[in-house]
C-alpha positions, 0 to 999 in steps of 0.5 A: 463794728461794721461802721469802723470800715467806712472810717476815714482815720482809725487810732488803736492804742496809740501811745507817745513818749518824749525822752528828755536827752539834754536831762538824762534821759529821762522819760516823759508820758504823753498819751498811751491807748489813743483810740477812736475813729472819725467818719466822713461828715463829722466833726470829733472833738477832743476835751479835757484839761489844758496838758492833757495831750490834745495837740499831740494827738493831732500832732500824732495824726499829722505824723510831727509826733511819731507813735511809740506804738499803737496804730494810726490809719487814714484812707489815702487815694484808695489805700490805707496808710498807717501813719504810725509806721509811714515813710516820711514822704508818705507823710508828705504826700497825706499832708499834700493830698490828704490831710489839712491842718489849722494849727494855732499859730501860722507859719508864714514864709517872711514877706509873703503875700497873704493872698500867696500864703492861702493860695500855695497848698492849690498851687502845690496840688496843681491848680492854676495860680489865677484859680488858686488866688481868686479861690483864696481871696474869696476865702480871705473876703469871707474871713473879714481880710481887708482887700487893701490887706492881702498883698502884705505879708501877714507877719505885719498883721495883728493876730487875729488877722493872722489866724484867719490868714492861717484858716483860710489856708487850711480850709481852702483846700479840699482834702478829705481829713482836716486837723483843726487847733483851736480855730476859733480862739483869737477870733470874735464873734463873727468870725467864730460864726464864719468858722463854725459855718465853714465846718458845717460845709466840710461836713456836707462835702463829707470830709471827716475832722478832727477838732479842739476848742474849747469854747463851749458854745462854738463846741455845741455847733460842731462837734458830733462826737466828743471824746475825752482824752483824760482817758488817754493821759499816759502813766510813768 
C-alpha cells in the first residue's frame, strides 16, 4: 500500500518461540505471523486475552526478545533498521534516539531521586541537567506527584506513584516511537485522564505509539486502530 511507505514501524511475519533449556529443550511457541504497522501520529492498541502475547510483541519491538523469524522495521535517523537482525549496539542506539517504552513496572536504580530517574533519558540525550530536571519536574507535577517526594527514591513510593514516575520517564523524551504496556493500570480516574491527554499530545507531535490497554474507556479514547493479537497465536 502507498501508506505503508510512511510507517514508523512495520512488523512482517514476526515469530517468537522460547526454548526451555532446563526442561529438556521443550519449545514454547509464543506468537507467529505478527504483521501490522504504526504510522506517525497514531496509536495502535493491541487487544486480546491475558497470555495472548501482547507484552511479548512489545518486547520484540523493543529488542528485549529476539525474533526467530520475520521482520521488525523501524525508521531510525533517516534509515530503516530491522530490529529482528540488529546488533546490540544498534538496539541501544534505537532506545536512546528512537524508541521509548513505558513498562508495567518501574525499574529504578536504588537511592536515586525520582526527579533524576525521570530526567535521566534527557540527560543521556544531551540535554543539560538543569533543563532536564526542570522538564521532569513539570511532568511529575502534572502527574500529581507532590514536590516533597521528588528528591526521594521511587522505591519508597506507592505502586500508583511509582507507575506515574515510570510514565513521566517514558513520556518525557521526544522520541518518534513509543511503546505503552498498561500505562493506566494502577491509576485513578484523574491520572488516567492525564495519561490520555499526554497520548493525545504525542499524536499531535506525530509520534507513533503501540499500546496495551485493558481499560475499555481508555482504549476508546486513545485507539486509532485496534489489532487483535489472537490471530497471531502460535501453535505448538
